[in-house]
N, C-alpha and C positions, 0 to 999 in steps of 0.2 A: 785253899789256893787263892792267890790274889792277882789282879790285873793292875799293873802300875799305871797304865794309860787310860784314863776315863773316856777319852775321845777316840779310842782305838778304831771303831768301825766307821769313823768319819775320815780316816786317813786316806791318802791317795794310793793308787794301785800298787806301786812298787814298795811302799811302806807296808801295806797289808800283806804282800807276798812274804815279807820277812817277819812281821810282827803280829799279823792278824790272828786273833784267838788265843794268843800266848798267855798262859797263867802260870805263875811261879808258886812252888810249894814254900814251906817255911825255910827250906834250905837255900832259896834264892838262886837257883841254878840259872846259868846263861841260856843254855839250850833247853828246849822243851823236855820235860821228864817223860820217861817211858814207864807207864804203870802196868807192869806185867803181872796182873792178878786176875783170876777168874771171878773172885767174889769180894765182898766188902763186909765189915763187921759193924755192929751197933752197940752203943753203950748200955742199952737196956732193951727188954722185950717191947716196951712201950714205944721206943724210938723206931724199932723195926716195923711195928704196926703202922706208925705214923708215916714212915717213908713209903711203905707199900700202898697206903691210902692216898699218897700225894700231898699229905698235910705238912710234911717236912721235906726240904730239899736234900738231895744226896743220891749216891749211886746204890744200885741194888745187886746187879749181876752183870758180868762181862758181856753176856749176850744182848743185854739191853743198852748199855752205855758204859763208857770208860773215860776218865779224864783226858788221856792222850787223844782219844778219838774225838772228844768234844772240841779240843783245840783245832783240829783239822776241819771239823764241820763248821765251826764259826769262821775260820779263815775263808773257806770256800763260799759260804753264804755271803760274807761281806764282799768278796770279789764279784760275785754274780748278781748282787742286788736282790738276793732271795731272802725270805723271812727265816727259813730254817733249812738245814741240810742233814741228811742221814747217810751213813757210810754202808758199803756192802763189800763182800769179799772179792768181787770182780766186777768188771763193767757189765757183763751179761747178767750177773745177779742183780745189779741195779736196774737194768732194763726189765727183767722179769718182774721184779717187785713193783716197779712203777706202773706196769701194765696191769698186774693183778690188783693193785690198789685203785684202779680206775674203772674196772668193768666187773660185771656179774654175769651169771648165766642168762642168756637171752639178749645181752647187749651186743653192740656192733662197733667195730674198730675200722677206721679209714687210715691207711698207711701208704707211704710212698713205696713204689716198687724197688727203687734203688736203695737197698739196705744190705748191711752185713748179713751173711748167710744165717748166722745164729739168731739174729733178730727176725728174719723171715720165718725161721723154724718155729719160734715162739708164737708168731702171729698166724701162720698158715697151718701149723700142725698141732702144737701143744694146746693153745687156748680153745680151738674148736672141739677138742675132746671134752671140754667142760661147758659147752654150750655157748661159746662166744663166736659170733660171726665176724667176717672181715671182708673188706674190699681194698684191693691194691690199685693205686692210681699213678699216673705219671707225675712225679713230684714237682716238676717245673711247670706243669699245667694247672694254674690256680683254679680255673673253671672246673677241672676234673674233680677237685676236692669238694666243691659245692654240689656237683652232680651226684656224688657218691653218698651224700648224707641220707640217712634213713631216720624214721621216728625213734629208733632205738640206738642211734649212734651216741656213744658216750666218750670216745677217745679218738684223737688223731695222733699219729706217730710219724716222725720224719727224721732223717739225717740231712744236715746241710752244713758244709758240703758233704755229699754222699760218698760212701765207700763202694768201689774204688774210682768211680768215674768223675768225681767232683761236681756232680750235678747240684745246682743251687735251687732251693725252694724259697718262695716269698713268705717268710715267716710271719710278717705282720698281717698280710692279707689272709693267709691260712688260719691264723689265730682268730681273726674276725669271723671267718666262716664257722670255725669250731664253736666259738662262743655264741653265735646266733643259733646254732643247733643245740646248745646246752651241753657241749662236749668240752673235754679238757685236751689241750695241745701239749704233747710231750716231745721235746726236741733232744736228740742225741747231738751234743755239741763237742764231741771228742776231737774232731778234725780241726775245728776253729779255736779250741781252747777257751778258757774264761777271759783271755786277754784280747782276742780278735773279734769276738762276737758275743753280744749280750742278749740272749733270747728272751729273757723276762722283760727287758726294756722294749722288745719288739712285740710283746703280747703273749708269749708262751706262758703256760701255767707250770710246767715241770721241765727241769733239765736233768739229763742223765749223762754221766761221764764214765769212761774207762780211765781211771787215774793212772793206770799203767802207762798210758800214752801221755807224753809231755809233762804231766804234773810230777810223777816220778821221773819218767823220761830217761832213765839210765839202765833199763833192762833188769831191775832188781826184784820187783814185787808185782803181784796182781792186786788190783784195788778198784773199787767203783764208788760212785756217789749219786744220790738223788736229791734234788733241790726243789722246793716248792713253798706254797703258803702254809702257815702254821696249822690251820684248821684241817686241811687235807692230810698233812703229814701225821698229825697226832691222832686223827680219827680213823683214817683209812690205811696209811702206810705203816705206822708204828706197830699195830697189831700183827701185821704180816711179818715184819722183820723180827719181832720178838718171838713169835711162835714157830716160824720156819727156820730161823737161826743162821742166815747168811752173814754172820758178824765178821767184821774186820779185826784182825789181830792188832793190838796196840803197837807192836813193833812195826808192822806195816804202816800204820798211821804215822808213826814217827819218821819212817823213811820218806814218806810222801811229804810230810812237813818240811823235811830238809831239802827235798827236791824242789819244792815250790819256792824256796828262797832264791833260786837261780832261774826260775821259770822265764821271766821276761828277758834275761840275758840270753838264754838258749833260744827262745822262740824268735827273738829279733834276729839273731845270727842265722837261724835256720830259714827264716823268711827271705832274708837277703840272699842267702845261698840258693834257695829254691828258685827265686826269680831269675838269677843269672843262668842256672842250669836249664830252666824251662826255655829261656831264649836260645841257648845253644842247641837244645834238642829240636826246637821248632824250626831251626834253620838247616838241619841235617837231612841229607838226601835219603837216608834209610828210614825216615819217619813219615807216616801218613798224616798224623796230627799230634799236637800236644795240648793238654788241658791244664791251665793254671789260672786261677780267678783274676789276677791282675792283668793278664794279657787280654788285649781287645778281641782276640779271636776265640775267647771262651764264650760259648753260646749265651751264658747269663752274666756277662762281665759287668754290665751296669748295675744289675740287681745285687751281685756279689759285693761290689764296692759301696753300695748304699747300706749294707748291713754288716759288712766286715771291715775291720781296720787295716787288714793286710791280706795277702793271698794265702797264707798258711804254709805248712811245712811239706805238703804232699804235691808231687807232680805226677800226672798220668799221661801216658803217651802210647801210641800204637805204631808198631814197627811194620814195615811193608812185607817182611818175610814171614808173617804169621808166627806159629809156634816155633818153627825152626829158627827164625830170626830172633825171637824173644829169648830162646835158650842160648843162642850164640852170644847175645848181648850179656845175659846174666853170667854165663860161664867165663866171659872175658873180663869181667870186673875184677880189679885188683885191690881197691880200697873198699868200695861199697860191698857190704855183706848181703848174701841171699838170705832173707828172713821174712816171715809173715807178720812180724811185729812192725810197729810204726811209732812215730813221735819220739824217737830215741835220739840221744846225743850223737850216736853213730848213724851214718847213712845206711839205709837198708832198702833192698829192692825185692819185689816178688812178682810172680806170674799168677794173677788172681784166678784165671780160668782153671788152674790145676792145684791151687792152694786154698785161699780164703773163700772162693766162690765155686769150688769144685762140686759141691752138693747139688747145684742147679743143673737141670737138663740143658742140653745145647740150645734149645729154642728160648729158654728163659735167659741164658747167658747172652744170647744175641739181642734179645729185647732190652736187656740192661746195658748193652754196649760193652760187655765183658768178652771181648774177642780173643782169639788165640794169639794175636800180636800185642795185646795190651800189657803194659808194665806199670806197676804202681811203685813209685820211687819216693821213699821217705827220706828227706834231706836232713843231714845232721849238721854239726858245728865244726867239722874239719876245715882246714884251709881251703878256700874256694878254688884256688888255682890247682891244687891237687885233685879236687873233685871234678873240675872241668876237664882236666887232662884224662882222668880215669873214664868218665862218661864218654868223652869223645872217642878214645881208642876202642871202647866197647861198641859204640855205634858204628865205627868204621868196620869192625869185624862182623857186624850183623848185616852189612849190606848184601 
C-alpha cells in the first residue's frame, strides 16, 4: 500500500479529515479499501517468524491490526496531535482499555464525579474488584483534584464537557496536578470532538472517544478509539487489546473513515444550530436554566472558551415541571427524536434521569445535577427554523 502525499500529516484539519491516513493498494482506488480478512499469509515460514519477531513489517492477525483500521488510526492521531491511536469495538471498550493500561492492583484513580454511568461503573464497581482504589471529585473544582492525590495515584480520568450537565474541567491545570503526582491524565473528549478541543495540547496524556458520536455521527456503527504516546501504547495498551480482543471490524473502520470526511461540515452546522436553540430555550418561561458553553450564564463559560473552539453539539436544560414537564416536552417533539444516542446528524433528546444515568441512586443524581426536569438535547443538522419551531412548541406544551 502506498501514500501519495509525503506531507500528509502536516496538512490542515479539513484536509486531514478527508485524506489523513489514506493509503492506496496497487488497484489505486479512490475511496479507502475495506480489508475484510481475519488473517494474513506469508511467502515463507521464515517471513512469518520475522514478522512475529517484529523484524519485518506487516500484518499478523485481524485482532492485532488491519490496513483499513490503520488508516483510521493514523487519521485520528494526526487530528488530535497524538503519537499513535488504537481502535476498539465501542467507546466503552476504549475507556476500559485505557484505564486497565494505566493501573495495577494497589493503584489509585482520581475521577470527576460527572461521568457517563458506564464510566462510573468501571471506576466504582469493576476496577475495585481487582484491587484498584478510586476517589471521585467535583470536576470543576481544580483544588479537589490536588487534594485527592495519594502516594499510589496513577491515573486521572475526566469528561469535559461532562455528560449530561456540560460541566467543564480545567484540563491544563488538572494535567499539571496529575503529572506532579506521577499520574496519567485520561480525557474523554467525545462531547467536544477532535475539532473543538485538543486535550493533548492542554497536557492530557490519553484521549478516548466513542467514535459512534460525531465521527460516524449518522447512527450506523459502534466504535471507539484511544490515543496517546507511543511508549505507553506499545508497552501497556497493545498487550491488553491483543489479548482481550475488543477489535474493531474493518467495515466499521471504513464507515467511520467515510463519516469523518464530513465531520467539520456537520459539527459546524450542529454548533450553529445548538447556539440558536440554547438561546431560545434560555428565554422560555418553562425553563429553569439552560447550559451551553458559549453562553455567559454557563458556570464555567470563560474556562470553556479558553480550551474549546466552539460550544459543541449538546444543550442541557432543566424544565420547571420536573419529570412531568420533561415527559410532556419529549412527547410533544415532532422532528427531534427521543433517543439516548448523541452526536448524530439527526437531533435527539433524552431524559438522563431515566435513561443514560438511571443506574445512579437519587442522591447521586441530585449531586450530579441530573434532576427529574433535566433534558439533554443533541442538536443535528436539520434546518434551524424547523428545529426552533419544534423545540418552541414542545416547550409551550411543557409549561
